[in-house]
C-alpha positions in Angstrom: 93.4 164.9 111.1 96.9 164.8 111.1 97.2 167.2 107.6 95.6 170.1 110.4 92.1 170.0 108.9 88.5 170.1 110.4 86.7 167.4 109.0 82.9 166.4 110.2 81.7 162.8 110.1 78.1 163.6 108.0 77.2 160.0 108.4 76.9 160.8 112.3 73.6 161.8 113.6 74.8 162.8 116.6 77.7 164.7 115.0 75.4 166.4 112.8 73.1 167.5 114.9 76.0 169.2 117.2 77.0 170.9 113.9 73.1 172.4 113.6 72.8 173.3 117.3 76.3 175.0 116.9 75.2 177.4 113.7 72.2 178.1 115.1 73.7 179.1 118.5 76.3 180.9 116.7 74.4 182.7 113.9 71.0 183.1 115.3 71.4 183.4 119.0 69.0 180.5 119.3 69.6 177.9 122.1 67.8 174.7 120.9 67.3 171.4 122.1 65.8 167.9 120.7 64.8 164.5 121.2 67.2 162.2 120.6 66.2 160.3 116.8 64.0 163.4 115.6 64.6 164.8 112.5 67.2 167.1 112.4 66.6 170.1 110.5 69.1 171.4 108.2 69.4 174.9 107.7 70.4 176.2 104.3 67.1 174.9 103.1 64.6 175.9 105.8 66.8 179.7 105.3 66.0 179.0 101.8 62.1 178.5 102.4 61.8 181.2 104.7 63.7 183.7 102.2 61.1 183.1 99.6 58.2 183.5 101.9 59.9 186.9 102.5 59.7 187.6 99.0 56.4 187.0 98.4 54.8 188.8 101.9 57.0 191.9 100.4 55.2 192.2 97.2 52.4 193.8 99.7 53.8 194.4 102.6 54.0 198.1 104.4 56.9 199.1 106.9 54.3 199.0 109.4 53.0 195.7 108.5 53.5 193.3 111.6 53.4 189.4 110.0 51.8 187.2 111.7 52.5 182.9 109.8 51.4 179.4 110.5 53.3 176.9 110.8 51.8 173.2 109.9 54.2 170.6 111.7 56.5 172.0 114.0 58.4 169.5 114.7 60.8 169.0 118.0 63.0 171.5 116.8 59.9 174.0 116.2 63.3 175.9 113.2 60.7 177.6 111.0 59.0 179.8 114.0 62.2 179.8 116.0 64.0 181.5 112.7 61.0 183.3 111.3 60.7 185.0 115.0 64.4 185.8 115.8 65.5 186.7 112.2 62.5 188.0 110.4 61.0 189.8 113.7 57.5 187.6 112.7 55.0 186.1 115.0 54.2 182.3 114.6 51.5 180.3 115.4 52.8 176.4 115.2 50.6 173.6 115.4 51.8 169.8 115.8 50.5 166.7 116.4 53.3 164.6 118.0 52.9 164.8 121.9 56.7 164.7 122.3 57.5 167.0 119.4 55.0 169.6 120.7 56.5 169.2 124.0 60.5 170.0 123.0 58.9 172.7 120.7 57.3 174.5 123.7 60.8 174.0 125.8 62.8 175.3 122.8 60.3 178.3 122.6 61.1 179.1 126.4 64.7 178.7 125.9 64.6 181.4 123.7 62.4 183.6 125.9 60.3 184.1 122.7 56.7 182.6 123.9 55.3 186.5 123.2 56.0 186.0 119.7 55.6 182.2 119.0 52.4 180.0 119.8 52.8 176.3 120.1 49.5 174.8 119.6 48.7 170.8 119.9 46.4 169.3 117.6 44.8 166.1 116.4 45.6 164.1 113.9 44.3 165.6 110.4 44.1 168.8 111.5 45.6 171.1 109.1 44.1 174.9 108.8 40.8 173.9 109.5 40.5 173.7 113.8 43.8 175.0 114.3 43.7 178.9 113.7 42.8 181.7 116.3 39.4 183.0 114.8 38.8 186.4 113.7 43.1 187.0 112.8 44.4 187.7 109.4 47.6 185.6 109.1 50.1 186.5 106.2 51.0 183.3 105.2 51.0 179.3 106.1 54.0 176.8 105.7 54.3 173.4 106.2 57.1 170.6 104.7 55.2 168.2 104.9 56.1 164.2 104.6 57.7 163.1 101.6 56.5 159.3 101.6 53.4 157.2 101.2 54.6 154.7 104.0 58.0 153.4 105.5 58.2 150.8 102.6 58.3 153.2 100.0 60.8 155.4 101.9 63.3 152.7 102.2 62.1 151.5 97.9 63.3 155.4 97.1 66.4 155.2 99.2 67.3 152.3 97.3 66.8 153.5 93.8 68.9 156.6 94.9 72.5 157.8 95.5 73.2 156.9 99.1 72.5 159.9 101.1 75.9 161.7 102.6 74.0 162.6 105.9 72.8 160.3 108.4 69.1 159.5 108.2 66.9 161.3 111.1 63.4 161.3 111.9 60.5 159.4 113.3 58.1 157.7 110.9 55.2 160.3 111.9 58.0 162.9 110.8 58.9 161.1 107.4 55.9 159.4 106.1 51.7 160.1 105.6 49.0 157.9 104.3 48.8 159.1 100.4 52.0 160.9 100.4 52.6 164.4 100.3 50.5 164.9 97.3 48.1 163.8 99.6 48.6 165.8 102.1 48.9 168.8 100.4 45.9 167.9 98.5 44.0 168.4 102.1 45.5 171.3 102.8 44.1 173.2 99.5 40.8 171.8 100.6 40.9 173.8 104.4 42.6 176.8 102.4 38.9 176.7 100.2 37.4 176.7 103.8 39.1 179.2 105.5 40.0 181.3 102.4 41.0 184.9 102.8 41.8 183.9 106.8 45.2 183.3 105.0 46.7 185.7 102.2 49.5 183.3 101.1 49.2 179.7 101.3 52.8 177.8 100.7 54.3 174.2 101.1 57.9 172.9 100.2 57.7 169.4 98.2 60.1 166.5 98.3 59.0 165.6 94.5 59.4 167.6 91.6 56.5 165.1 90.1 54.4 166.3 92.5 53.9 169.8 91.4 52.1 168.5 88.1 49.1 167.1 90.0 49.2 169.6 92.8 49.0 172.5 90.3 46.2 171.1 88.4 44.3 170.6 91.8 44.3 173.9 92.5 43.0 174.9 89.3 40.1 173.1 89.7 39.3 174.7 93.4 39.9 178.3 90.8 42.3 180.3 93.4 43.3 184.2 92.4 47.1 183.0 91.1 49.7 180.6 92.5 53.6 180.3 91.9 56.1 177.7 92.3 59.7 177.8 92.9 63.0 175.6 93.1 65.0 175.9 96.3 68.6 174.5 95.6 70.9 173.4 98.4 74.7 171.7 97.3 73.1 168.0 96.2 69.3 168.5 97.4 66.6 170.3 95.8 63.1 170.9 96.9 60.5 172.8 95.3 58.4 175.4 96.6 54.1 175.5 95.6 52.4 179.3 96.8 48.9 180.2 96.2 46.1 183.0 96.8 42.4 183.6 96.9 43.7 187.3 97.1 42.6 189.2 94.1 45.0 191.9 93.8 47.5 189.7 94.2 49.3 188.3 91.3 52.0 186.0 92.5 52.4 184.3 89.1 53.7 187.6 87.8 55.7 189.1 90.8 58.3 185.6 90.3 58.6 184.7 86.6 61.7 187.5 85.2 63.5 186.4 88.4 62.7 182.0 87.7 63.8 182.6 84.2 66.9 184.4 84.8 67.7 181.9 87.2 67.2 178.9 85.2 69.7 179.4 82.7 72.6 176.1 83.3 74.6 174.4 81.0 75.8 170.7 81.9 78.5 168.6 80.9 79.9 165.1 82.0 83.3 164.5 82.8 84.6 160.5 83.0 86.5 160.1 85.7 89.6 158.0 85.5 92.9 157.3 86.6 94.6 159.7 85.1 91.7 162.2 85.3 90.6 162.5 88.8 88.3 165.3 90.4 91.8 167.0 91.9 93.1 166.9 88.3 89.7 168.5 86.9 89.8 171.0 89.3 93.3 172.4 88.8 92.9 172.0 85.1 90.1 174.2 85.3 91.6 177.0 87.0 94.5 176.6 84.3 92.9 177.4 81.8 91.0 180.0 83.4 94.4 181.5 83.8 95.1 181.6 80.4 91.5 183.1 79.1 91.9 185.7 81.9 88.9 185.3 83.7 89.2 185.5 87.0 87.7 182.5 89.1 86.8 182.7 92.9 86.6 179.4 94.8 83.3 179.7 97.0 83.3 175.8 98.7 85.2 173.1 98.3 84.4 170.0 100.1 85.0 166.9 99.1 83.8 165.7 95.8 82.4 169.4 95.6 83.8 172.4 94.2 81.9 175.9 93.7 83.6 179.3 91.3 82.3 182.3 90.2 83.6 183.5 87.1 84.1 186.9 86.1 85.3 187.8 82.2 85.7 191.6 81.3 86.0 190.3 77.9 85.2 187.3 75.6 88.4 185.6 75.4 87.1 181.9 74.7 85.5 182.7 71.0 88.0 180.6 68.6 90.3 180.0 71.3 91.4 176.7 69.4 92.0 179.0 66.1 93.9 181.3 68.1 96.3 178.8 69.8 97.1 177.4 66.4 97.7 180.5 64.5 99.9 181.7 67.8 101.7 178.4 67.2 102.0 178.5 63.6 103.4 182.5 63.8 105.8 181.2 66.4 106.9 177.9 64.0 107.3 181.0 61.3 109.7 183.1 63.3 111.9 180.6 64.2 112.6 179.6 61.2 112.8 183.1 59.8 115.5 184.1 62.4 117.6 180.9 62.0 117.7 182.1 58.5 118.5 185.7 59.0 121.0 185.5 61.7 124.2 185.1 59.3 123.1 188.0 57.6 122.7 190.0 60.3 126.3 189.1 61.2 127.6 189.9 57.8 125.5 193.6 57.8 127.3 194.6 61.2 129.9 196.5 59.3 127.7 198.6 57.4 128.0 201.4 59.6 124.9 203.0 57.5 122.7 199.8 57.9 123.6 199.9 61.8 122.2 203.7 61.6 119.0 202.5 60.3 118.7 199.6 62.3 118.7 201.9 65.5 116.4 204.4 63.8 113.8 201.5 63.1 114.5 200.0 66.4 113.5 203.8 68.6 110.5 203.8 66.3 109.6 200.4 67.4 110.0 200.8 70.9 107.7 204.5 70.7 104.9 202.2 69.3 105.7 199.6 71.9 105.2 202.4 74.7 102.2 203.9 73.1 100.7 200.6 72.8 101.2 199.5 76.7 100.5 203.4 77.8 96.6 202.6 76.0 96.3 198.9 77.1 96.8 200.3 80.7 94.2 203.0 80.6 91.4 200.9 78.6 92.1 198.4 81.7 91.8 201.1 84.1 89.1 202.5 82.5 87.1 198.9 82.3 87.9 197.9 86.0 86.2 201.3 87.2 83.3 201.2 85.5 83.0 197.4 86.6 81.3 195.9 83.5 81.5 192.5 82.8 81.1 190.1 80.0 79.8 187.3 82.1 79.5 186.3 85.7 78.5 182.7 85.7 78.9 180.3 89.0 80.3 176.8 88.5 79.7 173.9 90.1 82.2 170.3 89.7 80.4 167.1 91.0 82.0 163.9 91.7 79.0 161.7 91.2 80.7 158.5 91.5 82.0 157.2 87.8 82.1 161.1 86.3 81.9 164.6 87.3 79.0 166.9 86.7 79.9 170.3 85.3 77.8 172.8 85.7 78.0 176.4 84.6 75.0 178.7 85.6 74.9 182.3 83.6 74.3 185.0 86.4 75.1 188.4 84.7 77.1 190.2 82.2 76.4 192.0 78.6 77.4 189.1 76.9 73.6 187.6 77.6 73.2 183.9 78.3 74.7 182.4 75.2 78.3 183.4 76.1 78.1 180.8 79.0 77.3 178.0 76.6 79.9 179.5 74.4 82.5 179.3 77.5 81.1 175.4 78.2 82.1 174.3 75.1 85.1 175.8 74.9 85.6 173.8 78.3 84.5 170.3 76.5 87.4 171.0 73.7 90.3 171.2 76.4 89.0 167.7 77.8 88.5 166.1 74.9 
């Protein structure tokens, strides 16, 4: 634009696809083509899913182990298989029912010379695992990002109820909708998993609706799986949910992920109503000034239109009783000001007394020495703290524009102050905006 800033119109499907294609080439050395009108994959969410799979596999994987996975529904881009092969060095079997998507997926694999690591297989509609797997081969995992909706009408109803998406819509009906929705789709995969059983060590899916988790977990219990685990993928305004299960009795998925999920779920929210006198930029500046005053280091990680994410680091608790301290400082300042006005005439009159003058010099010298000692001690303590690199609180702060209000979220990451200190900090922020 005229100010020199580079902007991208996310409402334009062509612009979104150009960005995705550029990122794939720059960050993963992947040359990818796609049929116009097909689903444009969002990279951060796909990588989140694959990184979670890596964590699951690392629960049992050895250094010599060669990972082999299955992707149900490769899509035209064949994004999961390409990323899995290029970034993680995994071998993949990718299945696809749509003829056009199938041909495009094969072309993308060939363009990147990954035919020896990725097999793209055309299957009939309704084929998930049974009839798709190669016999006598044991796979490490299967993955699937099923269609969310039961039909096209459900998709339209959901868009009417939800706020308008920031990205341009993409994808065909076969990629976005399936009979019975994602619950029915995943139940069929679970049914297949009871038949192929230990041919796949870990079964996983990524869900678009949180409400799908509960009935699917109940269904897994009915099928008497050995263990299962869930997780949440958060990228900007988009949230997805992961579900994994296994029949391997030596592998306890639930135990492996409880502590991590519990730590990540500690977050606190506050809604700031917008007005002419309180805009997004004003709230941002007010927060930065507030953190500077409290000596909390703030590092901006992401700043986009309507979104601000920063990391906060505090070496000590400077916000507890901050209001009381401010009132006390103001009271002392007023008291000192009034005393100074009263004492000024006396100081002028006493200036002729030589003895008094000497006493003042001695006293002044003592105060100066104590001040120097205090400063030196303070510097030493600060250096010691910085060397130890111990923080009282490390947290992530996200500020999002929701239209009529701003959502401010603080997520506790670590620090010896514990999770409650992030809640205390949020209370102080609330007081600032009252």
